[in-house]
C-alpha positions as CSV (number, residue, x, y, z in Angstrom):
1,M,-68.4,35.8,-50.5
2,K,-67.8,36.8,-46.8
3,K,-70.6,34.6,-45.6
4,K,-69.2,31.6,-47.5
5,R,-65.8,32.0,-46.1
6,R,-67.2,32.4,-42.6
7,L,-69.2,29.2,-43.0
8,G,-66.1,27.5,-44.3
9,I,-64.1,28.5,-41.2
10,A,-67.0,27.4,-39.0
11,G,-67.3,24.1,-40.8
12,T,-63.6,23.4,-40.5
13,L,-63.7,24.1,-36.8
14,I,-66.8,21.9,-36.3
15,G,-65.0,19.1,-38.2
16,L,-62.0,19.5,-36.0
17,A,-64.2,19.2,-32.9
18,I,-66.5,16.3,-34.1
19,V,-64.3,14.1,-36.1
20,P,-61.8,13.4,-33.2
21,A,-64.8,12.8,-30.9
22,A,-66.4,10.4,-33.4
23,L,-63.1,8.5,-33.9
24,S,-62.5,8.4,-30.1
25,T,-66.1,7.1,-29.5
26,I,-65.7,4.4,-32.2
27,L,-62.3,3.3,-30.9
28,L,-63.6,3.3,-27.3
29,L,-66.6,1.2,-28.4
30,V,-64.4,-1.3,-30.2
31,Y,-62.0,-1.5,-27.3
32,A,-64.7,-1.8,-24.7
33,S,-66.5,-4.5,-26.7
34,S,-63.3,-6.4,-27.1
35,S,-62.3,-6.0,-23.5
36,L,-65.8,-6.9,-22.3
37,E,-65.9,-10.0,-24.5
38,S,-62.4,-11.2,-23.4
39,G,-63.1,-10.5,-19.7
40,L,-66.5,-12.2,-19.7
41,N,-65.1,-15.2,-21.6
42,Q,-62.4,-15.5,-19.0
43,E,-64.9,-15.0,-16.2
44,A,-67.1,-17.7,-17.6
45,L,-64.2,-20.1,-17.9
46,N,-63.1,-19.4,-14.3
47,G,-66.7,-20.1,-13.1
48,L,-66.8,-23.4,-15.0
49,K,-63.4,-24.3,-13.5
50,M,-64.8,-23.7,-10.0
51,L,-67.9,-25.8,-10.8
52,A,-65.7,-28.7,-12.1
53,E,-63.5,-28.5,-9.0
54,A,-66.5,-28.3,-6.7
55,T,-68.0,-31.4,-8.4
56,R,-64.7,-33.3,-8.1
57,A,-64.4,-32.3,-4.4
58,G,-68.0,-33.5,-3.8
59,Y,-67.1,-37.0,-5.1
60,D,-63.7,-36.9,-3.3
61,T,-65.6,-37.0,0.1
62,M,-66.5,-40.6,-0.7
63,E,-63.9,-43.2,0.4
64,G,-62.1,-45.5,-2.0
65,D,-60.7,-45.4,-5.5
66,Y,-62.6,-44.9,-8.8
67,Y,-62.9,-48.1,-10.9
68,L,-65.2,-49.9,-13.4
69,D,-67.0,-53.1,-12.8
70,D,-67.5,-55.9,-15.4
71,A,-70.7,-54.2,-16.6
72,G,-68.9,-50.9,-17.2
73,A,-70.5,-49.1,-14.3
74,L,-68.4,-46.4,-12.5
75,W,-67.8,-47.1,-8.8
76,K,-66.1,-45.0,-6.0
77,G,-65.1,-47.3,-3.3
78,S,-68.3,-49.1,-2.4
79,V,-70.7,-46.7,-4.1
80,N,-72.0,-47.3,-7.6
81,L,-72.0,-43.8,-9.1
82,S,-73.6,-44.9,-12.3
83,E,-76.8,-45.7,-10.4
84,R,-76.9,-42.3,-8.7
85,M,-77.1,-39.9,-11.7
86,E,-79.3,-37.6,-9.5
87,E,-76.2,-36.6,-7.5
88,I,-74.4,-35.1,-10.6
89,D,-77.7,-33.3,-11.5
90,S,-77.6,-31.7,-8.0
91,F,-74.2,-30.2,-8.7
92,A,-75.5,-28.4,-11.9
93,G,-78.7,-27.2,-10.0
94,E,-81.1,-25.1,-11.9
95,S,-78.5,-23.4,-14.1
96,S,-77.9,-24.1,-17.8
97,S,-74.4,-25.5,-17.0
98,A,-73.5,-29.1,-17.9
99,I,-71.3,-31.5,-15.9
100,T,-69.7,-34.7,-17.0
101,I,-67.4,-37.3,-15.3
102,C,-65.2,-39.5,-17.5
103,Y,-63.2,-42.6,-16.4
104,G,-60.2,-42.4,-18.6
105,K,-61.5,-40.5,-21.6
106,T,-64.9,-42.2,-21.7
107,R,-68.0,-40.3,-20.4
108,K,-69.7,-42.3,-17.6
109,L,-71.8,-39.7,-15.7
110,T,-73.3,-36.5,-17.3
111,T,-76.1,-34.0,-17.1
112,L,-76.2,-33.7,-20.9
113,V,-79.1,-35.3,-22.7
114,D,-79.2,-36.2,-26.4
115,S,-81.7,-33.9,-28.1
116,G,-82.8,-36.7,-30.5
117,T,-83.1,-39.7,-28.1
118,N,-83.6,-37.7,-24.8
119,E,-81.1,-40.0,-23.1
120,R,-77.9,-39.1,-21.2
121,I,-74.8,-38.8,-23.4
122,V,-72.6,-41.5,-21.9
123,G,-70.1,-44.0,-23.4
124,T,-68.6,-41.5,-25.8
125,D,-64.9,-40.3,-25.6
126,V,-63.4,-36.9,-25.4
127,S,-60.8,-35.8,-27.9
128,D,-57.2,-37.1,-27.6
129,E,-55.9,-33.5,-27.3
130,V,-58.0,-33.0,-24.1
131,W,-57.1,-36.4,-22.7
132,Q,-53.3,-35.8,-23.2
133,T,-53.5,-32.5,-21.4
134,I,-55.5,-34.0,-18.5
135,R,-53.2,-37.0,-18.1
136,A,-50.3,-34.5,-17.7
137,G,-52.1,-33.1,-14.6
138,N,-53.1,-29.8,-16.4
139,T,-56.5,-28.1,-16.9
140,Y,-57.9,-27.7,-20.4
141,T,-60.3,-24.8,-21.3
142,T,-61.9,-23.8,-24.6
143,T,-64.6,-21.4,-25.9
144,D,-65.2,-23.4,-29.1
145,I,-66.8,-26.8,-28.5
146,V,-70.1,-28.0,-30.0
147,I,-72.4,-30.2,-27.9
148,N,-75.9,-31.2,-29.2
149,D,-75.4,-28.8,-32.2
150,E,-74.8,-25.9,-29.8
151,N,-71.5,-24.0,-29.0
152,Y,-70.3,-24.3,-25.4
153,F,-67.7,-22.8,-23.1
154,A,-65.9,-25.8,-21.5
155,C,-63.4,-26.6,-18.7
156,Y,-61.8,-30.0,-18.1
157,V,-60.0,-30.8,-14.8
158,P,-58.2,-34.0,-13.8
159,L,-60.2,-36.7,-11.8
160,R,-57.8,-38.2,-9.2
161,N,-57.7,-41.2,-6.8
162,P,-56.7,-40.6,-3.2
163,D,-53.1,-41.4,-4.2
164,N,-53.2,-38.4,-6.5
165,S,-53.0,-40.4,-9.7
166,V,-55.1,-39.2,-12.7
167,V,-57.9,-41.7,-13.6
168,G,-60.4,-39.5,-15.5
169,I,-61.8,-36.1,-16.3
170,V,-64.4,-33.7,-14.7
171,F,-66.1,-31.6,-17.3
172,A,-68.1,-28.4,-16.8
173,G,-69.7,-26.5,-19.7
174,E,-72.1,-23.6,-20.4
175,P,-73.8,-22.6,-23.7
176,S,-72.0,-19.6,-25.2
177,R,-75.2,-18.0,-26.3
178,D,-75.9,-16.6,-22.8
179,V,-72.4,-14.8,-22.7
180,T,-72.8,-13.6,-26.3
181,E,-76.2,-12.1,-25.6
182,F,-74.9,-10.4,-22.5
183,I,-71.9,-8.9,-24.4
184,A,-74.2,-7.7,-27.2
185,G,-76.5,-5.9,-24.7
186,K,-73.5,-4.2,-23.0
187,T,-72.1,-3.2,-26.4
188,R,-75.4,-1.6,-27.4
189,N,-75.5,0.3,-24.2
190,I,-71.9,1.6,-24.8
191,G,-72.8,2.6,-28.4
192,I,-75.8,4.6,-27.2
193,V,-73.7,6.4,-24.6
194,G,-71.1,7.1,-27.3
195,V,-73.7,8.6,-29.7
196,V,-75.1,10.8,-26.9
197,I,-71.5,12.0,-26.1
198,L,-70.9,12.6,-29.8
199,I,-74.1,14.7,-30.1
200,F,-73.1,16.8,-27.1
201,A,-69.6,17.3,-28.5
202,A,-71.0,18.3,-31.9
203,L,-73.3,20.9,-30.3
204,F,-70.6,22.3,-28.1
205,G,-68.1,22.3,-31.0
206,F,-70.6,24.1,-33.3
207,G,-71.1,26.9,-30.7
208,M,-67.4,27.3,-30.1
209,A,-66.7,27.3,-33.8
210,R,-69.2,30.0,-34.5
211,R,-67.7,32.2,-31.8
212,I,-64.1,31.6,-32.9
213,A,-65.0,32.2,-36.6
214,G,-66.7,35.5,-35.7
215,C,-63.6,36.7,-33.9
216,L,-61.3,35.6,-36.8
217,V,-63.5,37.4,-39.3
218,S,-63.3,40.6,-37.2
219,V,-59.5,40.4,-37.1
220,R,-59.5,39.8,-40.9
221,N,-61.6,42.9,-41.6
222,S,-59.2,45.0,-39.4
223,L,-56.2,43.7,-41.4
224,R,-57.9,44.6,-44.7
225,T,-58.5,48.1,-43.4
226,L,-54.9,48.3,-42.4
227,A,-53.8,47.0,-45.8
228,D,-55.7,49.9,-47.4
229,G,-53.3,52.3,-45.6
230,N,-55.8,53.4,-43.0
231,L,-54.0,53.6,-39.6
232,A,-57.2,54.6,-37.8
233,V,-58.3,50.9,-37.7
234,S,-59.5,49.4,-34.4
235,V,-60.0,45.8,-33.2
236,D,-63.4,44.5,-31.9
237,P,-63.3,44.8,-28.0
238,H,-64.9,41.3,-27.7
239,V,-61.9,39.8,-29.4
240,I,-59.4,41.6,-27.1
241,K,-61.3,40.5,-24.0
242,R,-60.8,36.8,-24.8
243,T,-58.2,35.0,-22.7
244,D,-57.1,32.5,-25.4
245,E,-54.8,32.8,-28.4
246,I,-57.4,34.7,-30.4
247,G,-57.5,37.4,-27.6
248,E,-53.7,37.5,-27.7
249,M,-53.9,37.9,-31.5
250,G,-56.3,40.8,-31.1
251,S,-54.1,42.5,-28.6
252,A,-51.1,41.9,-30.9
253,M,-53.1,43.5,-33.8
254,T,-53.8,46.6,-31.7
255,Q,-50.1,46.9,-30.7
256,L,-49.2,46.4,-34.4
257,V,-51.4,49.3,-35.5
258,E,-50.0,51.5,-32.8
259,R,-46.4,50.6,-33.5
260,L,-46.9,50.9,-37.3
261,G,-48.4,54.4,-36.7
262,E,-45.3,55.4,-34.7
263,I,-43.0,53.9,-37.4
264,V,-44.8,55.8,-40.2
265,S,-44.6,59.1,-38.3
266,G,-41.0,58.5,-37.7
267,L,-40.3,57.6,-41.3
268,K,-42.0,60.8,-42.5
269,E,-39.8,62.9,-40.1
270,S,-36.7,60.8,-41.2
271,A,-37.5,61.5,-44.8
272,D,-37.5,65.2,-44.2
273,T,-34.3,65.0,-42.2
274,L,-32.8,62.8,-44.9
275,Y,-33.5,65.4,-47.6
276,A,-31.8,68.1,-45.5
277,S,-28.9,65.8,-44.7
278,G,-28.5,65.0,-48.4
279,T,-28.1,68.7,-49.2
280,S,-25.5,69.2,-46.4
281,L,-23.7,66.0,-47.4
282,D,-23.3,67.4,-51.0
283,E,-21.7,70.5,-49.6
284,M,-19.4,68.5,-47.2
285,A,-18.3,66.2,-50.0
286,G,-16.7,69.2,-51.8
287,Q,-14.9,70.3,-48.7
288,S,-13.8,66.7,-47.9
289,S,-12.3,66.4,-51.4
290,A,-10.1,69.5,-50.9
291,A,-9.0,68.3,-47.4
292,A,-8.2,64.9,-48.8
293,N,-5.9,66.4,-51.4
294,E,-3.9,68.2,-48.6
295,I,-3.7,65.0,-46.6
296,S,-2.4,63.1,-49.6
297,R,0.4,65.6,-50.1
298,A,1.3,65.3,-46.4
299,V,1.3,61.5,-46.5
300,E,3.8,61.6,-49.5
301,D,6.2,63.7,-47.4
302,I,5.9,61.2,-44.5
303,S,6.5,58.3,-46.9
304,K,9.8,59.9,-48.1
305,S,11.0,60.4,-44.5
306,A,10.1,56.8,-43.5
307,V,12.2,55.4,-46.4
308,S,15.2,57.6,-45.3
309,Q,14.7,56.5,-41.7
310,A,14.7,52.8,-42.7
311,G,18.0,53.2,-44.4
312,E,19.6,54.8,-41.4
313,I,18.3,52.1,-39.1
314,Q,19.8,49.4,-41.3
315,N,23.2,51.1,-41.1
316,A,22.9,51.2,-37.3
317,S,21.9,47.5,-37.3
318,A,25.1,46.6,-39.2
319,E,27.2,48.5,-36.6
320,I,25.4,46.8,-33.7
321,S,25.9,43.4,-35.4
322,T,29.7,44.1,-35.5
323,M,29.7,45.1,-31.8
324,G,27.8,41.9,-31.0
325,Q,30.4,39.7,-32.6
326,V,33.1,41.4,-30.4
327,I,30.9,40.8,-27.3
328,E,30.4,37.2,-28.3
329,S,34.2,36.7,-28.5
330,I,34.6,38.2,-25.0
331,V,31.9,35.9,-23.6
332,G,33.7,32.9,-25.2
333,N,37.1,33.9,-23.7
334,A,35.5,34.5,-20.3
335,G,33.9,31.1,-20.5
336,S,37.2,29.5,-21.2
337,L,38.8,31.4,-18.4
338,T,36.1,30.3,-16.0
339,D,36.6,26.7,-17.0
340,T,40.3,27.0,-16.4
341,S,39.7,28.5,-13.0
342,A,37.3,25.7,-12.2
343,D,39.9,23.1,-13.2
344,M,42.6,24.9,-11.0
345,R,40.1,25.0,-8.1
346,N,39.4,21.3,-8.5
347,A,43.2,20.5,-8.6
348,G,43.7,22.7,-5.5
349,D,40.9,21.0,-3.7
350,A,42.4,17.6,-4.6
351,S,45.9,18.7,-3.3
352,A,44.4,20.0,-0.1
353,A,42.6,16.8,0.4
354,T,45.8,14.9,-0.2
355,M,47.7,17.1,2.3
356,R,45.0,16.5,4.9
357,E,45.2,12.8,4.3
358,L,49.1,12.9,4.6
359,S,48.8,15.0,7.8
360,D,46.3,12.5,9.2
361,S,48.7,9.6,8.2
362,N,51.6,11.4,9.9
363,D,49.6,11.9,13.1
364,R,48.7,8.2,13.1
365,T,52.4,7.3,12.6
366,T,53.5,9.6,15.5
367,E,50.9,8.0,17.7
368,A,52.1,4.5,16.6
369,I,55.8,5.4,17.4
370,A,54.7,6.8,20.7
371,R,52.9,3.5,21.5
372,I,56.0,1.5,20.4
373,A,58.3,3.7,22.6
374,K,56.0,3.2,25.5
375,Q,56.0,-0.6,24.8
376,I,59.9,-0.6,24.6
377,R,60.1,1.2,28.0
378,L,57.7,-1.3,29.4
379,T,59.9,-4.1,27.9
380,D,63.1,-2.5,29.4
381,T,61.3,-2.4,32.8
382,S,60.4,-6.1,32.4
383,I,64.0,-6.9,31.6
384,Q,65.1,-5.2,34.8
385,K,62.7,-7.3,36.7
386,I,63.9,-10.4,35.0
387,S,67.5,-9.5,35.9
388,E,66.4,-9.1,39.5
389,A,64.6,-12.5,39.4
390,A,67.8,-14.1,37.9
391,S,69.9,-12.7,40.8
392,L,67.3,-14.1,43.2
393,I,67.6,-17.5,41.5
394,T,71.4,-17.3,41.8
395,Y,71.1,-16.5,45.5
396,I,68.7,-19.4,46.0
397,T,71.1,-21.7,44.0
398,D,74.0,-20.7,46.3
399,Q,71.8,-21.4,49.4
400,T,70.6,-24.7,47.9
401,S,74.2,-25.8,47.2
402,L,75.2,-24.9,50.7
403,L,72.3,-26.8,52.0
404,A,73.2,-29.8,49.9
405,L,76.8,-29.7,51.3
406,N,75.5,-29.6,54.8
407,A,73.2,-32.5,54.0
408,S,76.1,-34.6,52.6
409,I,78.1,-33.9,55.7
410,E,75.2,-34.9,58.0
411,S,74.5,-38.1,55.9
412,A,78.2,-39.0,56.2
413,R,78.0,-38.7,60.0
414,A,74.9,-40.8,60.1
415,G,76.6,-43.7,58.4
416,E,74.5,-46.4,57.0
417,A,71.2,-44.7,58.0
418,G,72.0,-41.5,56.1
419,K,72.6,-43.1,52.7
420,G,69.1,-42.3,51.5
421,F,69.5,-38.8,52.7
422,A,72.8,-38.6,50.9
423,V,71.1,-39.5,47.6
424,V,68.7,-36.7,48.1
425,A,71.5,-34.3,49.0
426,S,73.3,-35.3,45.8
427,E,70.2,-34.6,43.7
428,I,69.7,-31.3,45.3
429,Q,73.3,-30.5,44.6
430,N,72.8,-31.4,41.0
431,L,69.6,-29.2,40.9
432,A,71.5,-26.3,42.4
433,V,74.2,-26.7,39.7
434,Q,71.6,-26.7,36.9
435,S,69.8,-23.8,38.4
436,D,73.0,-21.8,38.6
437,E,73.8,-22.6,35.0
438,A,70.3,-21.5,34.0
439,A,70.5,-18.3,36.0
440,T,73.9,-17.6,34.4
441,E,72.3,-18.1,30.9
442,I,69.4,-15.9,31.9
443,Q,71.8,-13.2,33.0
444,K,73.5,-13.3,29.6
445,I,70.1,-13.0,27.8
446,V,69.0,-10.2,30.0
447,R,72.2,-8.3,29.4
448,T,71.7,-8.8,25.6
449,L,68.1,-7.6,25.8
450,Q,69.1,-4.6,27.8
451,D,71.7,-3.6,25.2
452,E,69.2,-4.1,22.3
453,S,66.5,-2.2,24.2
454,E,68.8,0.7,24.8
455,E,69.6,0.8,21.1
456,T,65.9,0.6,20.3
457,V,65.0,3.4,22.6
458,Q,67.7,5.6,21.0
459,A,66.4,4.7,17.5
460,M,62.8,5.6,18.7
461,R,64.0,9.0,19.9
462,V,65.6,9.7,16.5
463,A,62.4,8.6,14.8
464,E,60.3,10.8,17.1
465,T,62.5,13.7,16.2
466,L,62.2,13.0,12.4
467,I,58.4,12.6,12.7
468,K,58.2,15.9,14.6
469,E,60.2,17.7,11.9
470,Q,58.1,16.0,9.1
471,Q,54.9,17.2,10.9
472,E,56.2,20.8,11.1
473,K,57.0,20.7,7.3
474,L,53.5,19.2,6.5
475,D,51.8,22.0,8.5
476,D,53.8,24.6,6.6
477,T,53.0,23.0,3.3
478,K,49.3,22.8,4.3
479,M,49.3,26.5,5.1
480,R,50.8,27.3,1.7
481,F,48.3,25.1,-0.1
482,D,45.5,26.9,1.7
483,A,46.9,30.2,0.5
484,V,47.1,28.9,-3.1
485,N,43.5,27.5,-2.9
486,S,42.2,30.9,-1.5
487,G,43.9,32.7,-4.4
488,I,42.3,30.2,-6.9
489,T,38.9,30.8,-5.3
490,K,39.3,34.6,-5.6
491,S,40.5,34.2,-9.2
492,K,37.5,32.0,-10.0
493,E,35.0,34.5,-8.4
494,G,36.6,37.3,-10.5
495,T,36.4,35.3,-13.6
496,E,32.7,34.4,-13.0
497,M,32.0,38.1,-12.3
498,I,33.6,38.9,-15.7
499,R,31.7,36.2,-17.4
500,G,28.4,37.4,-15.8
501,N,29.1,41.0,-16.9
502,A,29.9,39.7,-20.4
503,D,26.6,37.7,-20.4
504,V,24.8,40.9,-19.4
505,C,26.5,42.7,-22.3
506,D,25.6,39.9,-24.7
507,S,22.0,39.9,-23.5
508,A,21.9,43.7,-23.9
509,R,23.4,43.3,-27.3
510,A,20.7,40.8,-28.3
511,Q,18.0,43.1,-27.0
512,V,19.5,46.1,-28.9
513,M,19.7,43.9,-32.0
514,E,16.0,42.9,-31.5
515,V,15.0,46.5,-31.0
516,I,17.0,47.7,-34.1
517,T,15.4,44.8,-36.1
518,N,11.9,45.8,-34.9
519,L,12.7,49.5,-35.6
520,S,13.8,48.5,-39.1
521,A,10.7,46.4,-39.7
522,I,8.5,49.2,-38.3
523,S,10.2,51.8,-40.5
524,Q,9.7,49.6,-43.5
525,Q,6.1,49.0,-42.4
526,N,5.7,52.8,-42.0
527,A,7.1,53.4,-45.4
528,A,4.8,50.8,-46.9
529,S,1.9,52.1,-44.9
530,A,2.7,55.6,-46.1
531,E,2.6,54.4,-49.7
532,Q,-0.6,52.5,-49.0
533,T,-2.1,55.6,-47.3
534,T,-1.2,57.7,-50.4
535,A,-3.0,55.2,-52.6
536,S,-5.9,55.1,-50.1
537,M,-6.1,58.9,-50.1
538,Q,-6.4,58.7,-53.9
539,E,-9.2,56.2,-53.6
540,L,-10.7,58.4,-50.9
541,N,-10.8,61.3,-53.3
542,A,-12.5,59.1,-55.8
543,T,-14.9,57.9,-53.1
544,I,-15.7,61.5,-52.0
545,N,-16.6,62.3,-55.6
546,M,-18.8,59.3,-55.7
547,L,-20.3,60.3,-52.3
548,A,-21.2,63.7,-53.8
549,E,-23.1,62.0,-56.6
550,V,-24.8,59.7,-54.1
551,A,-25.8,62.7,-52.0
552,G,-27.6,64.1,-55.0
553,S,-29.3,60.8,-55.6
554,L,-30.2,60.7,-51.9
555,K,-32.0,64.0,-52.2
556,T,-34.1,62.6,-55.0
557,L,-34.9,59.4,-53.1
558,S,-36.0,61.4,-50.0
559,G,-38.4,63.3,-52.1
560,E,-39.9,60.2,-53.6
561,L,-40.1,58.6,-50.0
562,N,-42.2,61.6,-48.8
563,Q,-44.6,61.1,-51.7
564,K,-45.0,57.3,-50.9
565,M,-45.5,57.9,-47.1
566,G,-48.5,60.0,-48.1
567,F,-50.3,56.6,-48.7
568,F,-50.9,56.2,-44.9
569,R,-53.6,58.3,-43.3
570,Y,-55.5,58.6,-40.0
571,Q,-59.1,58.7,-41.2
């Protein structure tokens, strides 16, 4: 049975080594064959394209256009190409490649010979598909065309005149059998190499599988010994020396055996200790039950005290609530008083501002009256000067009148010659009379102005006296308003202080209420907790009784555990 399982493991490992290698080799062979065939096909077509372009370039060295004569022969300028077939043969050389030149889509020059008649294949047409591609100026390639009952690789390129117009086709072809045979040979070589690699992989996998299977069987035998309860098991050193996962498994197996031995020894000691602890626990359970009864009675007394305390705290809370209502009333009255003081302060400030404005207005009135008085004095001075000027005019008038009289006398003495001067003297006399009348009128006006100015000056003096008295009364009123405003300010500060103290009292009242409420809640919680504790102590008594029963069961289990631990041995 053991040999069969070992061979089964080895076979599985060999399969894991060989099957992927075989699949890889087959896939590589298929891919290489496909790639080789595709690459060689493309290389063959590229060679045919170069051959066709080289042939076209050889003919392009001749001057002139391609054309057909009446007999259907193909010409290039002055050269008859149909009579020089050997030239197209020279482009093909000794190779198996075939070359054809078509004018339009009709074959005119070719190296292909009909296998039945042994004549060159000319006069036939290429397919319309090829001709449409060439006429568009493109190259046409194919790997599937039959010529003389044989498959060819073919490349068609446009044949152009010097003006680059497409007039025909240059064909280059090669039998596909040569490429096929070359590909088949390469594929055979790749297959041989793949088989050799597969054989080496199988041999190497078989050897590695045997070694790995041997290590696994050794580990399995050690596990079986351990499963029988023998802790003296050891792992094959060759397994532990390995540097792969199997070596790590062997090391882990060794550590498991060592750790399991320590655990079993510890469990045996723990079982003995558990037996002794069960005995002690049974004795302690009885003592705990008695102590629990004493605690239960103490908790009942605490519960009664807590209920009484809760009632007293509720009475205190009611008294504090009444005191809080009184404090709230004081706070409300202090707030109203503060608002009234603020209104008085605002009114006092407004009155003071009005008094300041009135004082400023009175100052401006005093200044205006002073300026008017100054102006009146200046006016009186001007009137004095006008009076002096009027006196001067009167004096001048008297002198002019005297002068006019003298002129009249002198003109009378002069007789007829002084008549003109007499007229002037008469006019001067008239002017003097008018000036005298005007001076007299000015004197009257000046006297009137002087009288009015004197009355105005006296009125201004009375006004100055009244303004001065008004200013003194305003200053006295301003001082009284300042005293009233100061009193209002002190009253407001005192009221705000009272309100602040009342707020502090109200805050303290709220805190006391909160504390009393918390104490009431705590006392109620304590009472409830005491009741719960009493119930818990009763449950604890029942639990302790159950614990005593469990302690007895624990002693029995510890004895059974000692018996079961005897399964493990070190031999």
